[in-house]
KEMI-459205 format. One record per residue (C-alpha): residue number from 1; residue in one letter; x, y, z. Coordinates in Angstrom, 3 decimals. Layout:
BEGIN
<node seq="NUM" type="A" xx="X" yy="Y" zz="Z"/>
...
This chain:
BEGIN
<node seq="1" type="M" xx="-11.363" yy="-0.788" zz="13.686"/>
<node seq="2" type="S" xx="-9.110" yy="1.668" zz="15.427"/>
<node seq="3" type="W" xx="-9.857" yy="4.362" zz="12.780"/>
<node seq="4" type="D" xx="-13.054" yy="5.434" zz="11.118"/>
<node seq="5" type="P" xx="-12.428" yy="5.246" zz="7.290"/>
<node seq="6" type="G" xx="-15.291" yy="7.747" zz="6.679"/>
<node seq="7" type="F" xx="-17.821" yy="5.371" zz="5.261"/>
<node seq="8" type="A" xx="-19.377" yy="2.046" zz="6.291"/>
<node seq="9" type="I" xx="-16.799" yy="-0.620" zz="5.671"/>
<node seq="10" type="A" xx="-14.929" yy="-2.892" zz="8.203"/>
<node seq="11" type="P" xx="-12.481" yy="-5.801" zz="7.738"/>
<node seq="12" type="T" xx="-13.425" yy="-9.422" zz="8.560"/>
<node seq="13" type="A" xx="-11.067" yy="-12.218" zz="9.603"/>
<node seq="14" type="A" xx="-13.176" yy="-15.331" zz="8.804"/>
<node seq="15" type="P" xx="-13.530" yy="-15.159" zz="5.890"/>
<node seq="16" type="L" xx="-10.764" yy="-12.606" zz="5.232"/>
<node seq="17" type="G" xx="-12.324" yy="-9.623" zz="3.549"/>
<node seq="18" type="F" xx="-14.704" yy="-6.786" zz="4.243"/>
<node seq="19" type="R" xx="-18.212" yy="-6.117" zz="5.508"/>
<node seq="20" type="C" xx="-20.030" yy="-3.141" zz="3.991"/>
<node seq="21" type="G" xx="-22.938" yy="-1.084" zz="5.370"/>
<node seq="22" type="P" xx="-25.917" yy="0.392" zz="3.541"/>
<node seq="23" type="G" xx="-25.165" yy="2.594" zz="0.533"/>
<node seq="24" type="V" xx="-21.647" yy="1.167" zz="0.105"/>
<node seq="25" type="F" xx="-20.510" yy="-0.784" zz="-2.886"/>
<node seq="26" type="A" xx="-17.610" yy="-3.354" zz="-3.023"/>
<node seq="27" type="P" xx="-16.682" yy="-6.301" zz="-5.184"/>
<node seq="28" type="A" xx="-15.986" yy="-9.735" zz="-3.884"/>
<node seq="29" type="P" xx="-12.499" yy="-9.709" zz="-2.379"/>
<node seq="30" type="E" xx="-9.584" yy="-11.035" zz="-4.375"/>
<node seq="31" type="L" xx="-7.587" yy="-13.365" zz="-2.195"/>
<node seq="32" type="R" xx="-3.790" yy="-13.343" zz="-2.491"/>
<node seq="33" type="R" xx="-2.426" yy="-16.788" zz="-1.793"/>
<node seq="34" type="L" xx="0.869" yy="-17.565" zz="-0.280"/>
<node seq="35" type="D" xx="2.084" yy="-19.337" zz="-3.384"/>
<node seq="36" type="A" xx="1.509" yy="-16.096" zz="-5.398"/>
<node seq="37" type="I" xx="4.140" yy="-14.179" zz="-3.337"/>
<node seq="38" type="R" xx="6.724" yy="-16.840" zz="-2.534"/>
<node seq="39" type="A" xx="9.185" yy="-15.722" zz="-5.176"/>
<node seq="40" type="S" xx="9.688" yy="-12.356" zz="-3.410"/>
<node seq="41" type="L" xx="10.108" yy="-13.794" zz="0.085"/>
<node seq="42" type="R" xx="13.452" yy="-14.178" zz="1.858"/>
<node seq="43" type="D" xx="12.397" yy="-17.825" zz="2.501"/>
<node seq="44" type="P" xx="10.213" yy="-18.889" zz="-0.422"/>
<node seq="45" type="G" xx="9.510" yy="-22.241" zz="1.286"/>
<node seq="46" type="C" xx="8.108" yy="-20.764" zz="4.453"/>
<node seq="47" type="A" xx="4.764" yy="-21.487" zz="6.052"/>
<node seq="48" type="G" xx="2.197" yy="-18.816" zz="6.885"/>
<node seq="49" type="P" xx="-1.368" yy="-17.763" zz="6.741"/>
<node seq="50" type="D" xx="-3.095" yy="-18.614" zz="3.453"/>
<node seq="51" type="P" xx="-4.654" yy="-16.481" zz="2.087"/>
<node seq="52" type="V" xx="-2.140" yy="-13.852" zz="3.092"/>
<node seq="53" type="Y" xx="-4.396" yy="-10.849" zz="2.343"/>
<node seq="54" type="A" xx="-7.671" yy="-9.823" zz="0.680"/>
<node seq="55" type="I" xx="-8.120" yy="-6.925" zz="-1.750"/>
<node seq="56" type="C" xx="-11.305" yy="-5.110" zz="-2.685"/>
<node seq="57" type="M" xx="-10.555" yy="-2.710" zz="-5.501"/>
<node seq="58" type="D" xx="-13.174" yy="-0.099" zz="-6.196"/>
<node seq="59" type="V" xx="-15.151" yy="0.424" zz="-2.994"/>
<node seq="60" type="G" xx="-17.001" yy="3.518" zz="-1.763"/>
<node seq="61" type="E" xx="-20.336" yy="5.133" zz="-1.269"/>
<node seq="62" type="E" xx="-22.941" yy="4.595" zz="-4.008"/>
<node seq="63" type="A" xx="-23.567" yy="8.302" zz="-4.225"/>
<node seq="64" type="C" xx="-19.978" yy="8.828" zz="-5.428"/>
<node seq="65" type="R" xx="-19.747" yy="5.986" zz="-8.005"/>
<node seq="66" type="A" xx="-20.261" yy="8.159" zz="-11.081"/>
<node seq="67" type="D" xx="-17.985" yy="10.912" zz="-9.845"/>
<node seq="68" type="L" xx="-15.163" yy="8.420" zz="-9.144"/>
<node seq="69" type="A" xx="-15.469" yy="7.137" zz="-12.696"/>
<node seq="70" type="A" xx="-15.473" yy="10.612" zz="-14.135"/>
<node seq="71" type="R" xx="-12.348" yy="11.552" zz="-12.224"/>
<node seq="72" type="N" xx="-10.599" yy="8.209" zz="-12.934"/>
<node seq="73" type="L" xx="-10.184" yy="7.732" zz="-9.160"/>
<node seq="74" type="L" xx="-10.383" yy="4.337" zz="-7.455"/>
<node seq="75" type="F" xx="-10.480" yy="3.574" zz="-3.727"/>
<node seq="76" type="G" xx="-9.229" yy="0.152" zz="-2.597"/>
<node seq="77" type="A" xx="-9.451" yy="-1.665" zz="0.706"/>
<node seq="78" type="V" xx="-7.030" yy="-4.372" zz="1.862"/>
<node seq="79" type="A" xx="-7.043" yy="-6.747" zz="4.839"/>
<node seq="80" type="Y" xx="-3.979" yy="-8.708" zz="5.919"/>
<node seq="81" type="A" xx="-4.103" yy="-11.846" zz="8.072"/>
<node seq="82" type="A" xx="-2.364" yy="-11.733" zz="11.409"/>
<node seq="83" type="G" xx="0.736" yy="-13.909" zz="11.853"/>
<node seq="84" type="R" xx="3.973" yy="-14.244" zz="9.980"/>
<node seq="85" type="L" xx="5.536" yy="-15.746" zz="6.880"/>
<node seq="86" type="G" xx="8.290" yy="-17.817" zz="8.363"/>
<node seq="87" type="G" xx="10.736" yy="-15.319" zz="9.748"/>
<node seq="88" type="E" xx="9.149" yy="-12.447" zz="7.876"/>
<node seq="89" type="P" xx="6.059" yy="-10.400" zz="8.594"/>
<node seq="90" type="V" xx="2.911" yy="-10.686" zz="6.479"/>
<node seq="91" type="R" xx="3.415" yy="-8.496" zz="3.436"/>
<node seq="92" type="S" xx="2.864" yy="-7.913" zz="-0.232"/>
<node seq="93" type="Q" xx="5.405" yy="-8.894" zz="-2.811"/>
<node seq="94" type="G" xx="6.192" yy="-5.359" zz="-4.122"/>
<node seq="95" type="H" xx="5.668" yy="-3.679" zz="-7.492"/>
<node seq="96" type="V" xx="5.922" yy="-0.457" zz="-9.461"/>
<node seq="97" type="H" xx="2.734" yy="1.166" zz="-10.790"/>
<node seq="98" type="A" xx="2.666" yy="0.587" zz="-14.500"/>
<node seq="99" type="V" xx="2.152" yy="3.551" zz="-16.863"/>
<node seq="100" type="S" xx="-1.597" yy="4.331" zz="-16.916"/>
<node seq="101" type="P" xx="-3.075" yy="5.033" zz="-20.360"/>
<node seq="102" type="S" xx="-5.154" yy="7.873" zz="-18.977"/>
<node seq="103" type="C" xx="-2.236" yy="10.052" zz="-18.063"/>
<node seq="104" type="G" xx="0.713" yy="8.410" zz="-19.828"/>
<node seq="105" type="A" xx="2.675" yy="8.012" zz="-16.578"/>
<node seq="106" type="S" xx="3.172" yy="5.917" zz="-13.534"/>
<node seq="107" type="T" xx="0.859" yy="7.230" zz="-10.809"/>
<node seq="108" type="A" xx="1.095" yy="7.990" zz="-7.067"/>
<node seq="109" type="E" xx="-0.757" yy="6.130" zz="-4.271"/>
<node seq="110" type="L" xx="-2.238" yy="7.428" zz="-1.013"/>
<node seq="111" type="Y" xx="-2.489" yy="4.934" zz="1.865"/>
<node seq="112" type="E" xx="-4.508" yy="5.297" zz="5.084"/>
<node seq="113" type="I" xx="-4.058" yy="2.770" zz="7.877"/>
<node seq="114" type="W" xx="-7.321" yy="1.680" zz="9.561"/>
<node seq="115" type="S" xx="-6.111" yy="-0.987" zz="12.060"/>
<node seq="116" type="G" xx="-2.834" yy="-2.713" zz="13.048"/>
<node seq="117" type="R" xx="0.480" yy="-1.138" zz="12.156"/>
<node seq="118" type="A" xx="2.036" yy="-0.941" zz="8.704"/>
<node seq="119" type="V" xx="5.376" yy="-0.238" zz="7.126"/>
<node seq="120" type="I" xx="5.324" yy="0.979" zz="3.550"/>
<node seq="121" type="L" xx="8.757" yy="-0.002" zz="2.174"/>
<node seq="122" type="M" xx="9.624" yy="2.013" zz="-0.935"/>
<node seq="123" type="Q" xx="12.598" yy="2.686" zz="-3.148"/>
<node seq="124" type="E" xx="13.100" yy="5.051" zz="-6.101"/>
<node seq="125" type="S" xx="13.857" yy="2.326" zz="-8.663"/>
<node seq="126" type="D" xx="13.409" yy="-1.432" zz="-9.132"/>
<node seq="127" type="G" xx="16.755" yy="-1.528" zz="-11.034"/>
<node seq="128" type="D" xx="20.148" yy="-2.632" zz="-9.711"/>
<node seq="129" type="D" xx="20.565" yy="0.734" zz="-7.990"/>
<node seq="130" type="P" xx="17.374" yy="1.147" zz="-5.935"/>
<node seq="131" type="G" xx="18.093" yy="4.819" zz="-5.136"/>
<node seq="132" type="R" xx="16.725" yy="6.218" zz="-1.905"/>
<node seq="133" type="C" xx="15.045" yy="3.591" zz="0.315"/>
<node seq="134" type="F" xx="12.471" yy="4.399" zz="2.990"/>
<node seq="135" type="A" xx="10.556" yy="2.298" zz="5.515"/>
<node seq="136" type="V" xx="7.654" yy="4.531" zz="6.553"/>
<node seq="137" type="E" xx="5.856" yy="3.237" zz="9.654"/>
<node seq="138" type="A" xx="2.196" yy="4.245" zz="10.215"/>
<node seq="139" type="G" xx="-0.567" yy="3.449" zz="12.580"/>
<node seq="140" type="P" xx="-4.350" yy="3.918" zz="12.584"/>
<node seq="141" type="G" xx="-5.382" yy="7.243" zz="11.045"/>
<node seq="142" type="E" xx="-1.920" yy="7.960" zz="9.473"/>
<node seq="143" type="T" xx="-1.393" yy="8.403" zz="5.793"/>
<node seq="144" type="V" xx="1.533" yy="7.468" zz="3.539"/>
<node seq="145" type="V" xx="2.244" yy="8.672" zz="-0.002"/>
<node seq="146" type="V" xx="4.111" yy="6.599" zz="-2.527"/>
<node seq="147" type="P" xx="5.431" yy="8.783" zz="-5.405"/>
<node seq="148" type="P" xx="4.969" yy="7.808" zz="-9.093"/>
<node seq="149" type="G" xx="7.439" yy="5.258" zz="-10.420"/>
<node seq="150" type="W" xx="8.677" yy="4.040" zz="-7.009"/>
<node seq="151" type="A" xx="8.841" yy="0.307" zz="-6.127"/>
<node seq="152" type="H" xx="6.966" yy="-0.449" zz="-2.976"/>
<node seq="153" type="A" xx="5.481" yy="-3.088" zz="-0.655"/>
<node seq="154" type="T" xx="3.140" yy="-2.962" zz="2.263"/>
<node seq="155" type="I" xx="4.303" yy="-4.823" zz="5.463"/>
<node seq="156" type="S" xx="2.358" yy="-5.641" zz="8.610"/>
<node seq="157" type="A" xx="4.663" yy="-4.313" zz="11.376"/>
<node seq="158" type="D" xx="3.064" yy="-6.318" zz="14.197"/>
<node seq="159" type="P" xx="2.436" yy="-10.074" zz="13.699"/>
<node seq="160" type="R" xx="0.028" yy="-10.078" zz="16.632"/>
<node seq="161" type="Q" xx="-2.458" yy="-7.825" zz="14.877"/>
<node seq="162" type="A" xx="-4.356" yy="-8.004" zz="11.615"/>
<node seq="163" type="L" xx="-3.612" yy="-5.017" zz="9.337"/>
<node seq="164" type="A" xx="-6.323" yy="-3.165" zz="7.334"/>
<node seq="165" type="F" xx="-5.958" yy="-0.073" zz="5.197"/>
<node seq="166" type="G" xx="-7.490" yy="1.927" zz="2.397"/>
<node seq="167" type="A" xx="-5.794" yy="3.509" zz="-0.586"/>
<node seq="168" type="W" xx="-6.482" yy="5.974" zz="-3.390"/>
<node seq="169" type="C" xx="-5.161" yy="5.003" zz="-6.744"/>
<node seq="170" type="V" xx="-5.864" yy="5.548" zz="-10.505"/>
<node seq="171" type="R" xx="-8.794" yy="3.661" zz="-11.958"/>
<node seq="172" type="D" xx="-6.839" yy="2.280" zz="-14.960"/>
<node seq="173" type="F" xx="-4.088" yy="0.967" zz="-12.618"/>
<node seq="174" type="G" xx="-1.596" yy="-1.705" zz="-13.519"/>
<node seq="175" type="F" xx="1.270" yy="-3.450" zz="-11.627"/>
<node seq="176" type="D" xx="4.761" yy="-3.980" zz="-12.984"/>
<node seq="177" type="Y" xx="6.480" yy="-6.848" zz="-11.049"/>
<node seq="178" type="R" xx="9.407" yy="-7.398" zz="-13.406"/>
<node seq="179" type="G" xx="12.172" yy="-5.489" zz="-11.602"/>
<node seq="180" type="V" xx="11.094" yy="-6.666" zz="-8.115"/>
<node seq="181" type="R" xx="10.838" yy="-10.298" zz="-9.151"/>
<node seq="182" type="A" xx="14.195" yy="-10.150" zz="-10.993"/>
<node seq="183" type="H" xx="15.820" yy="-9.144" zz="-7.694"/>
<node seq="184" type="R" xx="13.572" yy="-11.547" zz="-5.676"/>
<node seq="185" type="G" xx="12.246" yy="-8.677" zz="-3.646"/>
<node seq="186" type="L" xx="12.909" yy="-5.089" zz="-2.782"/>
<node seq="187" type="A" xx="16.308" yy="-3.823" zz="-1.669"/>
<node seq="188" type="W" xx="15.599" yy="-4.650" zz="1.996"/>
<node seq="189" type="F" xx="13.941" yy="-7.670" zz="3.571"/>
<node seq="190" type="P" xx="11.733" yy="-7.167" zz="6.629"/>
<node seq="191" type="C" xx="12.578" yy="-9.692" zz="9.268"/>
<node seq="192" type="L" xx="11.099" yy="-10.583" zz="12.658"/>
<node seq="193" type="A" xx="13.186" yy="-10.843" zz="15.791"/>
<node seq="194" type="G" xx="10.482" yy="-12.123" zz="18.062"/>
<node seq="195" type="D" xx="7.692" yy="-9.682" zz="17.443"/>
<node seq="196" type="T" xx="10.069" yy="-6.840" zz="16.548"/>
<node seq="197" type="L" xx="10.626" yy="-5.799" zz="12.944"/>
<node seq="198" type="A" xx="14.248" yy="-5.682" zz="11.679"/>
<node seq="199" type="W" xx="15.816" yy="-5.297" zz="8.285"/>
<node seq="200" type="E" xx="18.233" yy="-7.235" zz="6.143"/>
<node seq="201" type="A" xx="19.781" yy="-6.019" zz="2.882"/>
<node seq="202" type="N" xx="18.812" yy="-7.983" zz="-0.240"/>
<node seq="203" type="P" xx="22.192" yy="-9.163" zz="-1.729"/>
<node seq="204" type="R" xx="20.705" yy="-9.248" zz="-5.259"/>
<node seq="205" type="Y" xx="21.045" yy="-5.445" zz="-5.590"/>
<node seq="206" type="P" xx="24.665" yy="-4.715" zz="-6.618"/>
<node seq="207" type="R" xx="24.333" yy="-1.180" zz="-5.335"/>
<node seq="208" type="R" xx="23.427" yy="-1.154" zz="-1.656"/>
<node seq="209" type="R" xx="21.635" yy="1.841" zz="-0.266"/>
<node seq="210" type="E" xx="20.896" yy="3.013" zz="3.244"/>
<node seq="211" type="L" xx="17.411" yy="2.343" zz="4.522"/>
<node seq="212" type="V" xx="15.830" yy="5.362" zz="6.176"/>
<node seq="213" type="R" xx="13.231" yy="4.411" zz="8.787"/>
<node seq="214" type="K" xx="10.817" yy="7.207" zz="9.564"/>
<node seq="215" type="P" xx="7.217" yy="8.246" zz="10.380"/>
<node seq="216" type="P" xx="5.024" yy="9.656" zz="7.612"/>
<node seq="217" type="A" xx="5.862" yy="13.097" zz="6.378"/>
<node seq="218" type="D" xx="3.504" yy="16.095" zz="6.645"/>
<node seq="219" type="Y" xx="1.664" yy="16.046" zz="3.292"/>
<node seq="220" type="H" xx="0.177" yy="19.458" zz="3.681"/>
<node seq="221" type="A" xx="1.834" yy="20.576" zz="0.464"/>
<node seq="222" type="L" xx="-0.185" yy="17.951" zz="-1.383"/>
<node seq="223" type="G" xx="-3.398" yy="19.369" zz="-0.012"/>
<node seq="224" type="L" xx="-3.972" yy="16.736" zz="2.658"/>
<node seq="225" type="R" xx="-5.254" yy="17.376" zz="6.218"/>
<node seq="226" type="A" xx="-4.000" yy="15.320" zz="9.110"/>
<node seq="227" type="G" xx="-6.650" yy="13.551" zz="11.195"/>
<node seq="228" type="V" xx="-9.358" yy="13.620" zz="8.468"/>
<node seq="229" type="P" xx="-10.260" yy="10.352" zz="6.689"/>
<node seq="230" type="I" xx="-8.970" yy="10.466" zz="3.114"/>
<node seq="231" type="W" xx="-12.385" yy="9.346" zz="1.837"/>
<node seq="232" type="R" xx="-13.982" yy="12.338" zz="3.646"/>
<node seq="233" type="Q" xx="-11.332" yy="14.643" zz="2.219"/>
<node seq="234" type="Y" xx="-12.393" yy="13.518" zz="-1.219"/>
<node seq="235" type="R" xx="-16.057" yy="14.027" zz="-0.436"/>
<node seq="236" type="E" xx="-15.457" yy="17.522" zz="0.859"/>
<node seq="237" type="R" xx="-12.862" yy="18.642" zz="-1.750"/>
<node seq="238" type="P" xx="-12.097" yy="16.141" zz="-4.584"/>
<node seq="239" type="E" xx="-9.178" yy="18.230" zz="-5.778"/>
<node seq="240" type="A" xx="-7.346" yy="17.205" zz="-2.633"/>
<node seq="241" type="V" xx="-6.643" yy="13.797" zz="-4.127"/>
<node seq="242" type="M" xx="-6.538" yy="14.485" zz="-7.864"/>
<node seq="243" type="W" xx="-2.752" yy="14.323" zz="-7.904"/>
<node seq="244" type="V" xx="-3.192" yy="10.592" zz="-7.499"/>
<node seq="245" type="P" xx="-4.544" yy="9.962" zz="-11.097"/>
<node seq="246" type="Q" xx="-2.841" yy="13.087" zz="-12.418"/>
<node seq="247" type="P" xx="0.707" yy="13.004" zz="-11.063"/>
<node seq="248" type="A" xx="1.844" yy="15.877" zz="-13.303"/>
<node seq="249" type="R" xx="-0.045" yy="18.231" zz="-10.978"/>
<node seq="250" type="C" xx="2.951" yy="17.873" zz="-8.450"/>
<node seq="251" type="D" xx="6.665" yy="18.252" zz="-8.655"/>
<node seq="252" type="W" xx="7.941" yy="14.896" zz="-7.245"/>
<node seq="253" type="A" xx="11.686" yy="15.731" zz="-7.504"/>
<node seq="254" type="G" xx="13.358" yy="15.105" zz="-4.199"/>
<node seq="255" type="F" xx="10.094" yy="13.943" zz="-2.566"/>
<node seq="256" type="V" xx="10.488" yy="12.500" zz="0.924"/>
<node seq="257" type="P" xx="7.594" yy="10.224" zz="1.960"/>
């Protein structure tokens, strides 16, 4: 990989998933098939890699397993296939984090890109007015924060490369797809012009909003350090990521990702 995630894990292409080193735990990957995400694609009948991506929820070092459970933290790893979905890049279908029983709120998510290039597409609401819309592009070693309650999807920005990333989330996570599926996607569709990523507004949102394309923000105010793997930041100072399962620790008003 282009970036060291801070513990012994690496993506595999055949089969799609992950390989773990000594002292690392991970479940068998859950494979997301193309048919499962067709409803949110611009062209639901398109061809593309199948499976589209593999997810391993709850990975990490064995020495931390009990602490992760006690803190209600979960680390996930995701590997995307290279290629394209018709005229779109490989991507997820999009969702909002459901209210977690542990905190009574939708929770934040912290991404770290390991290889390839990603765009985290996010919007304030999955309703008819999506609110502010951002396309945050990140490469290996960069982090992206999705605030609580925002609809979001993860997009591979380069069809020539496989994308892999890790993410901190709450252990009692849940996904709410209703608003995204009702609009057959987020407020903007990613499209490929050759190998270049472009954007097309989703006409099913009555209120059209500008898409702001940007690099990741400086998340120093959240206690994060640039250039340090987010797993290592947890190992050295767990409080640095506790706003993920406990979003009330932060003031998210006006947050810019």
